[in-house]
N, C-alpha and C positions, 0 to 999 in steps of 0.2 A: 518497703511498698510504698506505691504512691498514693497520696491521698485522695478518696473520692469527695472529699468535703467541698460543696460549692461555694464560691467566692459570694459575698452580699454585695449587692449594689443600694438596698435601701430596706429601712427596718421601720416598719410602721407597728409597734408593740402596744398590746400585746396580741394584734390578729394577723398581721401579714409581715413575711420578708418577701424581697424581690431580689431574686440569685441574678449575679451577672450575665447567665444566658438567658436571662427574660423571663424564665419559671415562676410562678407564684406558688408561695406554700403558706398555708393558714395555720398559724400556731394555735388559736382557740377554736379546737376541736381538731377532729380527724378527718374532716372532708378533704377528699380530692377534685379538684376541678378538670373537666375534660378539654380545657381549653390552656392555651398559653398566651398570656396576657403583660403587659406592661401597665403597671399601677402607679398613677398618679395621685398621691393623698395631699392635703393640703390644710396645714392646721390654723382654724379661722380664728380670729379676735371674736369672744364670745360677749355677749349681753349679762348682765345690764352695765358693766364696765365701757363695753363699745356696743351702744345698740345700734338695731337694723339702722340703714342697710349695709352696715360695716362688713357683714359675712359675705354680703353678695359682691362688694369690691375687693377683697380678699379672695375670693373665688376667681373673681375676673383677671385679679393680675396672675393669680395661678396659671388659668388657660394663656395669656400672653404669653408668659411665662414659657411655657412647652412650644408653643409657635415660636418663640425668639431664638429657640434650640440651645438653651444654657445648659442644660444637663446631658452630659454625653452617652450615658446609660441610654437614655430616651433615643437619642439620633441613632445610637448603634442598632438598637433591636426593636423600635416601633415600627409600625406600617401604618402610616397617616392616612391610607385608604380606608382604614378600618378603625376610627376614631369614635370611641362611645363614651358619651357622659353617662354618668350612673351615681345614685344615692339614696339612703333610706332616709325617711320622715322629712326634716328640713333640707337634708341633701338632695331630695327629689325635687323638692320644691326651687331650689337654687339652678338645678340642671335645666329646668323648664325656663327659668329667667336667663341662662348663659346662653341657651339656644337662640333664644330672640335677642339678646345683644350682639352675638356671634354675627348674625344676619346684617344688623345695621351697621357694622365697623367693617374694617377692611382686614377682617380677619380670614388666612387664608386656609386655617385648617378646615377641611368639610367633616362636620359632624354626621357620622353614619347613623347613629341610632343614641336613644336614651332609655336608660332602666330607672324605671321611678319604682323605687319599693315603699309602699305604705306612704305616699306622699303627702306631705303636710299642707294641705290647701284647707280654706276656711271660709267662713261668709257670717254675715251677721244673722239672716234668716236661716231658721234650721230647715234641713231636705230629710227626708227617710226618718230613720230612726233615732235622729237627732232630736224629733218632735217630742219623743217620749221620754228623752234621756237629759232633763233640765239641769241636772246635777254636772254631768260633765259637759254640756253645751257651755255650762257657765264657767266652767275650770279652763276650757279651752280658750273661750274667748279672753279670760284673765291671764293666760300665759302670755298672750298676743299684747296685750296693753304693756305688761313687763316689759317685753324685747323690743318693742317697737311705738315709740311715742308718736303716734301719729293720730290726727284728729279725725280719719276715716275709720277707726278701730278697725274691726274683722273685715270691712269692705275696702280696705286698702289692697290695690294691685298687687302688692308684694304677697299678700295671702290668699286672696281671692281673685284667680286668674279669669274670672266673668265679670269683674265689677267694671264701671265706668273707668275708663281708661287704660284697660288692660288693652295688650296686643290681640288681634284675633288671630285664633287658633290656627286657621289656613295658612298662617306665615311661620309656623313652626319651622325652624331650620335642620330638618333630620328626615331621613329616610323611613326610618322606623321607631316605633316606641313599645315598649311592655310596662305593664302598670301591675302590680302586685298587691293585693288588697287583703286584709286579716277579717274574718268574720266578726270578732268581739271587738274592733278596732273602731273607736268613735269618729277615726278619720275615714272608715270606709266608704262611706256616701259619697265623700268628694273626690275620693279614686275612682268610683264608679262613674260619676259626673263626668268628670274630666275624660273616661274613655268615652262615654256616650257623644258628649261634645265634639270629641274630635272625629269620632266615627261621622257624624253628622255633618260635618263642616267641608269646606271645599280643599281640605287639605288632601294632598294626594300620596300619602305615605301609607303604611301598614301598622295598625296597632292591635296589639292583643291584650288580655287581661286574664289574671290569675286569680282567684281568692283561695286562701285558706281558710278552711273550717276549724271551729274551734281555738282559734287562737288570737291573741291581741297585738298590739302595736308593737312591731320590731321585734317580735319573739325569736327571731334567728339568733339576736344579739345574748339573750339569757340562755337560749336553750338550742345552741350552735349543732348539738349532735343530734337531736330530734328528727325522724323521720319527715317531719313538713320541712323543716330548714333544708334538709338535705334536698329534699324536692324542688325548693322554691329556687336554690342554687343551680340543679340541673336544668330547669326550666331557662335560667338567665345565660346558662351556659349555651343552651340551643339555640337561643335568641342571637346570641353573639355570633355562633357559628351559622347561624340561618339554616339550621337543621329543623325538619317539622317533629313536633313533640309528638 
């Protein structure tokens, strides 16, 4: 009998495998995605051995590698008219910066949209619930000093997209953005602020936001089978497929 086992093109253990026909299988959990995607995963050099902005440079090099056509499985199966950036936490932050850098370069792949999952943005002045959560505010401030030796602290444009020196959001190089936040996440206010700033800017794209009640930062990694994680991924699938929720 002929084997029905699919040929692997890429393994991102313990989370994902990409089959040679372009379909994506999630190993951590039993979630089934309603989309066919080609996923490019970049292993970044990490702080403190490699302080920021090393991770941004590694991500940019990966994006250039996709454009250069060095991966046959991407060339064979990817639709470059449906090119999305996505990431959770710091990955969402990096996606924001990659979109601006792509616009300023001769990058020829058009970015269709960005999925920002619990985006890691911050700032010196507390906003919203951060005002009364001094302990966690100081904790996040300390994390940033650890990974980025910057004299600007939490108002460095790498972490604060609204600080002096940050590009104007109206120049964001994509057509669509989805932002997801979690109710108990100390970073929630920053994701909501990004959404509001984008809505009120002259950016001509479409943006949507989703808040998950009762959950904390990147809960979907620790609870991949919970209903809230499945609903969040469902919304992301609808976003990519451009189907109304």
